[in-house]
C-alpha positions in Angstrom: 37.7 -4.7 -44.4 40.9 -6.8 -45.1 39.8 -10.0 -46.8 41.8 -13.3 -46.6 43.8 -14.0 -49.7 44.0 -17.6 -51.0 46.0 -18.8 -53.9 44.1 -19.9 -57.0 43.5 -23.7 -57.1 44.8 -25.7 -60.1 41.2 -26.4 -61.2 40.7 -22.6 -61.7 44.0 -21.7 -63.4 43.1 -23.0 -66.9 39.8 -21.1 -66.7 41.5 -17.9 -65.7 44.0 -18.4 -68.5 41.2 -18.9 -71.0 39.5 -15.6 -70.2 39.8 -12.4 -72.1 41.4 -10.4 -69.2 41.3 -6.6 -68.9 41.6 -4.2 -66.0 39.5 -1.3 -65.1 40.6 1.4 -62.7 38.4 2.1 -59.7 39.6 4.6 -57.0 43.2 4.2 -58.3 43.2 0.4 -58.1 43.4 -2.0 -61.0 40.4 -4.3 -60.9 40.6 -7.6 -62.8 37.7 -8.3 -65.2 37.5 -11.6 -67.0 35.2 -12.4 -70.0 34.2 -15.7 -71.4 32.0 -16.4 -74.5 30.9 -14.4 -77.5 31.0 -10.6 -76.8 27.8 -10.2 -78.8 25.8 -12.4 -76.5 23.7 -11.3 -73.5 25.9 -10.9 -70.4 25.8 -12.7 -67.0 27.8 -11.0 -64.3 29.4 -13.0 -61.5 29.8 -11.4 -58.1 31.9 -13.5 -55.7 32.0 -13.9 -52.0 34.4 -12.4 -49.3 37.9 -13.6 -49.9 36.9 -15.1 -53.2 37.5 -14.4 -56.9 35.5 -14.7 -60.2 36.9 -18.2 -61.1 35.3 -19.7 -58.0 32.2 -19.9 -60.2 34.2 -22.4 -62.4 31.3 -24.9 -62.3 28.9 -22.3 -63.8 31.1 -20.5 -66.4 31.3 -23.0 -69.2 27.7 -24.1 -68.9 26.6 -20.5 -69.2 28.9 -20.0 -72.2 27.5 -23.2 -73.8 24.0 -21.8 -73.2 24.8 -18.8 -75.3 25.8 -16.2 -72.7 28.8 -14.0 -72.3 30.1 -14.4 -68.8 31.8 -11.5 -67.0 33.5 -12.0 -63.7 35.6 -9.6 -61.7 37.8 -9.8 -58.6 36.9 -7.2 -56.0 39.6 -5.0 -54.6 42.1 -6.9 -52.5 40.7 -10.2 -53.9 42.1 -12.5 -56.6 44.1 -10.6 -59.2 42.8 -7.1 -58.3 44.9 -4.5 -56.5 44.2 -3.2 -53.0 44.6 -4.1 -49.4 41.0 -3.6 -48.3 37.5 -3.9 -49.7 33.9 -3.1 -48.7 30.4 -3.5 -50.0 30.1 0.1 -51.3 33.3 -0.1 -53.3 32.3 -3.4 -54.8 28.8 -2.2 -55.6 30.3 0.8 -57.4 32.5 -1.5 -59.4 29.5 -3.6 -60.5 27.9 -0.3 -61.7 31.1 0.7 -63.5 31.3 -2.7 -65.3 27.7 -2.4 -66.4 28.5 1.0 -67.8 31.5 -0.3 -69.7 30.2 -3.8 -70.7 26.5 -3.1 -71.2 23.3 -4.2 -69.4 23.3 -7.6 -67.6 20.9 -10.3 -68.5 21.5 -11.6 -65.0 23.8 -11.2 -62.0 24.8 -14.3 -60.0 26.0 -13.5 -56.6 27.5 -15.7 -53.8 27.5 -14.7 -50.1 29.1 -11.2 -49.9 28.5 -11.0 -53.6 24.8 -11.2 -53.1 24.9 -8.1 -50.8 27.1 -6.2 -53.2 24.8 -7.0 -56.2 21.7 -5.9 -54.2 23.5 -2.7 -53.2 24.5 -2.0 -56.8 20.8 -2.4 -57.8 19.6 -0.2 -55.0 22.2 2.6 -54.8 23.7 2.6 -58.3 20.6 1.7 -60.3 22.1 -1.4 -61.9 19.3 -3.2 -63.8 19.8 -6.9 -64.4 16.8 -8.7 -65.8 17.4 -11.7 -63.5 19.1 -12.0 -60.1 20.5 -15.3 -58.6 21.5 -15.1 -55.0 23.5 -18.1 -53.6 24.0 -18.3 -49.8 22.5 -14.9 -49.3 23.3 -13.3 -45.9 19.7 -12.7 -44.7 20.8 -11.3 -41.3 23.8 -9.1 -40.7 23.3 -8.6 -37.0 26.2 -11.1 -36.3 28.5 -8.9 -38.5 27.6 -5.8 -36.5 28.1 -7.7 -33.2 31.4 -9.1 -34.4 32.5 -5.6 -35.5 31.6 -4.2 -32.1 33.5 -7.0 -30.3 36.6 -6.6 -32.4 36.7 -2.8 -31.8 35.6 -3.2 -28.1 32.5 -1.0 -28.5 30.4 -0.8 -25.4 26.8 -1.8 -25.9 24.3 0.4 -24.1 20.6 -0.2 -24.5 18.8 2.7 -26.2 16.6 4.7 -23.8 13.1 5.2 -24.9 12.2 8.7 -25.7 8.8 9.7 -24.4 7.3 12.6 -26.3 5.4 13.7 -23.1 8.6 14.8 -21.4 
């Protein structure tokens, strides 16, 4: 639950500096939220991957603004410019719902990797209702995550015993 932290590359700094930046508070942490484009336009939300930040969508942000959208990106807890030391899918999904409540309904959500899962969880658990959903590098199978988690914490794997209702 502790993501890697990478410095922001030069190609993203100008984009971050051009954003209208605000912070929302979620579970006592300041969460960085960036806006680009006209605030009256329909909103596209960006949901980044594990260890990422909103400006990693740099190749999409200006084309979306040029197409007439307002683009909203956020840095998950312990990512980018947001506070925190740890993060998880449920926290990030709740932040997506909080942003929707504060910023208005989303025309679309664009998610990358971990951001696809958090977007889907926000839709499922928190009833976020984007009109469109774009999933880039979606993690279709999380079995490897479960196995890695078990290995890291040295869980013992025991096959499940079949329960026979006749006994």
